[in-house]
N, C-alpha and C positions, 0 to 999 in steps of 0.2 A: 101435416105430419112428415111428409117427405122433406121439407125444408129443414125441419129440426134434425133429422138424421144426417142430412147433408152437412149442416153446420157443425154437428158433433164430430163428423169425420174430418172436416177442414180444420177445426180448432181443438186439437187434442189437449187433454188436461196436463198439468205439470207432472202428475204421477205417471200418466201414460207415456209422456215423453221420456221420463227418467227410465222407465222399464224398457222401452224400445231402444233407447240409447245404450243401456247396459247390455241388452241382448245383442245389439249390433257390435259393440266393442268385444264381447266374448266370441262372437263369430269371426271377427277379423283377427283378433289376437290368439284365440284358442284358449279354452279353459284348461286347467291342469289335467283334468281327466281326459280331455280330447288329446292333449299333447302326449300323455303317457301311452294311450292306446295307439296313436299313430306312429310315434317315434320310438317306442319301446320303453325301457325302464332306466332309471338312474339310481346310482348310489353315490352319495357325496359326504364322506366323513370330513370333518374340519379338525385339524390338528394344530395345537398351539405349543410352541417350543420355549425353552427357558431364555433364548436370545431375543424373544419378542416376536419372532416370525409366526404368522398364522397361515397355514397352507390348506387349500381345498384339494382333496384327491378325488377328482371327478371320474366317474365310470359310467359309460352308457352302453347298453346292450339291447339287442332286439330279441324278444321271445315271441313264440307263436301266438300267445294270447295277450301280449302287452302288459303282463303282470310279473311279479317276482315269484310266482308259484313254482317254476322250474329251477329256481336258484337254490342250491344246497348250501353254499358257503362262499364268502368273498374274503380273501386274505390280502391285506395291504402290508408291505414292508417299506418304511420310509427311512432312508439313510440321510443323516444331516451332519453338520460340522461337529468335529471332536470338541468335547467340553460342554456340549449342550445336552439337554434332557427333555423328555416329553412332559409337558405341564398338564395338558388336557386333550381329550378326544371327544368330539360330540358328533352325533348323527342326526342333523336337523331333518333329514328325510325319513327317519324312522327305521333305517336298515341295520341298526346296531345288533339286533338278535342274529342276523345272518353274517355279521362281519367281525373280523379281528384285525387290529392294527398293532404292528410291532415297530418300535423305533430303535435304530442302531446309530450311534454317534461315531461314525468312522470316516467321514469325509473331511476335506480341507475346508477352510472358511469360505462361505458363499456357495458351496456346492450341495445340491440336494438330489437324491435319486429316489425314484419311486418304483416299486415292483408290485404288480397286482396279479392275482390269480383268482379266476372265477370258476367255481365248480357248479356244473348244472347237470340236470338229468339228460338233456339232449344238447348237442353242439349248437352254440349261438355265436354270433359275431359280437365282439367286444371292442370298445374304444376307450382308452384311458387318457386322462388329461391331468395336469397338475397346475394350479395357479396360486399366486401369492395374494392373500387377502390383506395381510399386514406385513410390512417390511421388518426385518430385524432392527434392534435398537441401534446397530451400527450404520443403518441406512443402506443405500445402494440403489441400483437400478436393475430390476429383473430382466433377464433375457428370456423371451418367450420360449416355452418348451413345446416341441412338436408332439402331437398326440401319438400314442402307440396303438396300433390296430392289430387284431388277431382274432382268436376264437377262445371259447371257454376251454380250460385245461392247459392253456399256454400262458407262460409268464410274460407279462407286458412290462417293459422297462421304459422309464422316462428320466431324462437328466434335465436339471434346472439349475441355472447359475444366477446369483445375485452379485453383481460387481460393485 
């Protein structure tokens, strides 16, 4: 009987290997729930413009409980090139009910500015990012934008250029 138990431990089943492997992978990489609790919250609206550009307006903030419960409102204002318009806005992370996106076409070609204001019940640290998911139809090379850091209640500004 002892030899049967020993051999079962030495030769795990395929199912057992898959479950153990998946568990190990989640521990090493972190599950989405673990990441949110440890790193705070994210809000990531994706904006598509008439020139073909798709931008991700990333926002990371740390709350005491690692959830969006203390967030009252998130206001995004994106300034893009003159002659362009907003085609669509999506909230793949589900924060659309808390968020508002305004688009203003008042920049020169290739220039994008993002302003973000987070309203919360208590002061939290906020970091705003902006990245290009799809280049405009005119092409170009994006210049990486430095993140803007501050606190809730402060306007965070980012400038992005596509040459």
